[in-house]
C-alpha positions in Angstrom: 197.3 -53.5 73.9 199.4 -51.2 76.0 198.0 -47.9 77.1 199.3 -44.7 75.6 201.2 -42.6 78.2 200.3 -38.8 78.0 201.4 -35.9 80.2 198.7 -33.3 80.6 199.2 -29.9 82.2 196.2 -27.9 83.5 194.9 -25.9 86.5 193.1 -28.0 89.1 189.6 -26.8 88.2 186.5 -28.5 89.7 185.7 -29.8 86.2 189.2 -31.4 86.0 189.4 -32.9 89.5 187.9 -36.3 88.8 190.6 -36.8 86.1 193.3 -35.8 88.6 192.1 -38.1 91.3 191.8 -41.0 88.8 188.1 -41.3 89.4 187.7 -40.8 85.6 190.3 -42.3 83.3 190.5 -41.8 79.5 190.2 -45.1 77.6 193.5 -46.4 76.3 195.5 -43.7 78.1 197.7 -43.5 81.2 197.2 -39.8 81.9 199.9 -38.1 84.0 198.1 -35.0 85.1 200.5 -32.2 86.0 198.9 -29.5 88.1 200.1 -25.9 87.3 197.9 -23.3 88.7 199.2 -20.2 86.6 198.0 -20.8 83.1 200.5 -18.4 81.6 203.3 -20.8 82.8 201.5 -23.7 81.0 201.2 -21.8 77.8 204.9 -20.7 77.9 206.2 -24.1 78.6 203.9 -25.8 76.0 204.5 -23.3 73.2 208.2 -22.6 74.0 209.4 -26.1 74.7 206.5 -28.5 73.7 206.9 -29.8 77.2 203.6 -31.7 77.5 201.7 -34.1 75.3 198.5 -32.2 76.0 197.7 -29.0 78.0 195.2 -26.3 78.7 196.2 -23.6 76.2 195.3 -20.1 75.1 192.5 -20.1 72.5 193.9 -17.1 70.7 197.5 -18.3 70.6 196.4 -21.6 69.1 194.1 -20.0 66.5 196.9 -17.6 65.6 199.3 -20.4 65.0 196.8 -22.3 62.9 196.0 -19.2 60.8 199.8 -18.7 60.2 200.3 -22.3 59.3 202.8 -22.8 62.1 201.0 -24.8 64.7 202.7 -27.9 66.3 199.4 -28.7 68.1 195.8 -29.9 67.4 192.9 -28.8 69.5 189.8 -30.5 70.9 186.7 -28.5 71.9 187.2 -28.8 75.6 187.3 -25.5 77.4 189.0 -25.5 80.9 188.6 -21.7 81.3 185.8 -19.3 80.3 184.9 -16.0 81.9 182.6 -13.1 81.3 184.9 -10.2 81.0 182.9 -6.9 81.4 184.1 -6.6 85.0 187.7 -6.7 84.0 188.0 -3.1 82.7 189.2 -0.8 85.3 189.7 3.0 85.0 191.2 6.0 86.8 188.2 8.3 87.4 190.6 11.2 87.5 191.1 10.6 83.8 187.6 11.7 83.1 186.4 8.3 82.0 182.7 7.8 82.7 181.6 5.5 80.0 183.0 3.2 77.2 183.3 5.9 74.6 185.6 7.8 76.9 188.2 5.1 76.2 188.8 6.3 72.7 192.3 7.7 72.1 193.4 6.8 75.7 196.4 4.9 77.0 195.2 1.4 78.2 197.3 -1.2 80.0 197.0 -4.8 79.1 199.1 -7.9 79.9 199.4 -8.9 76.2 197.7 -7.3 73.3 197.1 -10.7 71.8 195.8 -12.2 75.0 192.4 -13.9 74.6 190.8 -11.9 77.4 191.9 -8.6 75.8 190.6 -9.7 72.4 187.2 -10.4 73.9 187.1 -7.0 75.7 188.0 -5.1 72.6 185.3 -7.0 70.8 182.8 -6.1 73.4 183.7 -2.4 73.3 183.7 -2.2 69.5 180.5 -4.2 68.9 178.3 -3.4 71.8 179.4 0.2 72.6 180.7 1.5 69.3 184.1 2.3 70.8 186.7 3.3 68.2 189.9 1.8 69.4 192.1 2.8 66.5 193.6 5.7 68.4 194.3 3.8 71.6 197.9 3.3 72.8 198.2 -0.2 74.4 200.8 -0.4 77.2 201.8 -4.1 77.5 203.1 -5.6 80.7 202.3 -7.5 84.0 199.4 -6.1 85.9 200.7 -6.5 89.4 204.4 -6.8 88.9 207.1 -4.8 87.0 208.1 -6.3 83.7 206.5 -8.7 81.2 203.4 -10.9 81.7 205.2 -14.3 81.7 207.6 -15.3 79.0 205.4 -15.7 76.0 206.4 -16.9 72.5 203.3 -15.6 70.9 203.0 -14.7 67.2 202.8 -11.0 66.5 199.6 -9.5 65.0 199.4 -9.5 61.3 198.3 -5.8 61.4 200.3 -3.3 63.5 198.8 -1.7 66.6 200.0 1.1 68.8 201.8 -1.1 71.4 204.3 0.2 74.0 206.2 -2.1 76.3 206.0 -1.0 79.9 209.6 -0.6 80.9 209.0 1.9 83.7 209.9 -0.6 86.5 206.3 -0.3 87.8 203.3 -2.5 87.5 200.4 -1.5 85.3 198.3 -1.2 88.5 200.8 1.4 89.8 200.7 3.3 86.5 196.9 3.3 86.6 197.0 4.8 90.1 199.5 7.4 89.0 197.4 8.3 85.9 200.3 7.4 83.6 197.7 5.1 81.9 194.0 5.7 81.9 192.7 2.2 82.1 193.5 -1.5 82.2 191.8 -4.5 80.6 192.6 -8.1 80.4 192.6 -11.4 82.3 192.7 -9.9 85.9 192.0 -6.7 87.8 194.6 -4.4 89.2 195.5 -4.5 92.9 194.7 -0.8 93.0 190.9 -1.7 92.8 189.6 -1.6 96.3 192.7 0.2 97.6 192.5 3.4 95.7 189.1 5.1 95.4 190.1 6.6 92.1 190.4 3.2 90.6 187.0 1.7 89.7 185.4 -0.8 87.4 184.1 0.7 84.1 181.0 -1.4 84.6 180.2 -1.5 88.3 177.0 -3.5 87.5 178.9 -6.0 85.4 176.9 -9.0 86.6 173.7 -7.6 85.2 175.4 -6.6 82.0 176.9 -10.0 81.5 173.7 -11.9 82.2 172.0 -9.7 79.6 174.8 -10.2 77.1 174.5 -13.9 77.3 170.7 -13.8 76.9 171.1 -11.7 73.8 174.0 -13.4 72.2 174.3 -16.9 73.7 178.0 -16.1 74.0 180.0 -17.2 77.2 183.6 -16.1 76.4 186.0 -19.0 76.0 189.6 -18.4 77.2 191.3 -21.7 77.0 191.0 -24.9 75.1 192.9 -28.2 75.2 195.8 -28.6 72.8 197.5 -31.8 71.9 201.0 -32.1 70.4 200.5 -32.8 66.7 203.2 -35.5 66.8 201.3 -37.3 69.7 198.0 -37.0 67.9 199.3 -38.2 64.6 200.9 -41.2 66.2 197.5 -42.2 67.7 194.5 -40.1 66.5 192.2 -42.0 68.8 193.6 -40.1 71.8 191.5 -37.0 70.8 188.1 -38.8 71.2 189.2 -40.7 74.3 190.4 -37.5 76.0 187.2 -35.6 74.9 184.9 -38.3 76.5 186.9 -38.3 79.7 186.9 -34.5 80.0 183.2 -34.5 79.4 182.6 -37.2 82.1 184.8 -35.3 84.5 183.0 -32.1 84.0 179.6 -33.8 84.4 180.6 -35.3 87.7 181.8 -31.9 89.0 178.6 -30.2 88.0 176.5 -33.0 89.7 178.5 -32.5 92.9 178.1 -28.7 92.8 174.4 -29.1 92.7 174.3 -31.2 95.9 173.2 -28.7 98.5 173.3 -30.9 101.6 176.7 -29.4 102.3 178.0 -26.5 100.2 181.0 -27.8 98.1 182.4 -24.3 97.5 182.8 -21.2 99.8 180.0 -19.4 98.2 177.3 -18.6 100.8 174.6 -18.0 98.2 175.5 -21.0 96.1 171.8 -22.2 95.9 170.8 -18.8 94.4 173.6 -19.1 91.8 172.5 -22.5 90.9 169.0 -21.3 90.3 170.3 -18.6 88.0 172.5 -21.2 86.2 169.4 -23.3 85.6 167.3 -20.3 84.4 170.0 -18.7 82.1 172.1 -21.7 80.9 169.5 -24.5 81.1 171.5 -26.2 83.9 175.0 -26.6 82.2 176.9 -23.4 82.0 180.1 -25.1 80.6 179.3 -27.1 77.5 182.0 -28.7 75.4 181.9 -29.4 71.7 181.7 -27.1 68.7 178.0 -26.8 68.1 177.1 -25.9 71.7 179.7 -23.2 71.5 179.4 -22.0 67.9 178.2 -18.4 68.6 181.1 -18.0 71.1 183.8 -19.5 68.9 182.6 -17.7 65.8 182.7 -14.4 67.7 186.2 -15.0 68.9 187.6 -15.7 65.4 185.7 -12.7 64.1 187.2 -10.4 66.7 190.7 -11.8 66.0 190.3 -11.0 62.3 188.9 -7.5 62.9 191.7 -6.7 65.3 194.4 -7.9 63.0 195.5 -10.8 65.2 194.9 -13.1 62.3 194.4 -12.4 58.5 190.9 -13.7 58.3 188.4 -15.7 60.2 188.9 -19.5 60.1 186.2 -22.2 59.9 185.8 -23.8 63.3 186.3 -27.2 61.8 189.9 -26.0 60.8 190.6 -25.4 64.5 189.5 -28.7 66.1 190.1 -32.3 65.2 187.1 -34.7 65.1 186.2 -36.1 68.5 
């Protein structure tokens, strides 16, 4: 039987590299791996033009579309990108912000209000620090450039929020330096951090906070999942399980190589120390796939989305992912 040809767009992460090189091949599939390093571009091309058969995709955007009953994709529980986010809140100290509660009623810049990273951070602030975000004005735009963050075709929130579009002709980073906005949060940090002493992280000790957060909650925030065009999946449902197994094998090979210390694979001088910490905190695998291994994380995400009015109500996880 002839293999199914599939295009797949993703960043060239270590966990994806064996798939890209052809060292790992999904059974019954000829995978055309398209490397695109800026994930926003992948999302925009996938959502706007259905350009790929499968792709790394925003978790919140896919869940929003499923909730609205307007999703041309199915998802498998493979997570190309996940990041602890406490270190991604930056403030202008001249605004008098010293702790999380000081963010109440402020003007906060964010690339997209509906962005997965922003959803996680608002969830952290509300649940762990009792921050009332109802009075915040969200200034939406690119962090390091003037204008919008990509060309998204995202669904609007189901409940209105105070959102302003940054049409100043300046980046959010520049507005933060000027004091036009009081803080930024989202998927990256402003260029002003490290350049302007007034711009600082809200949580300078974010590593310690994030490690404690995971130990308490077992949540390692998921940013991206793998989406498959519904038409391609319905034509051959077996591709979901085949891709899942291949992604799992690719990730496991990358993890094995990272643990080989004869010659450091990454430009991290204290990689052996980090690996010891991964063993102690995560039990050796910091990047599990599948629903059950990630249930606390996924349930927190859909809860935050419902609380923040991104979706009408939390969805069962089995409604988000197809069987693998």
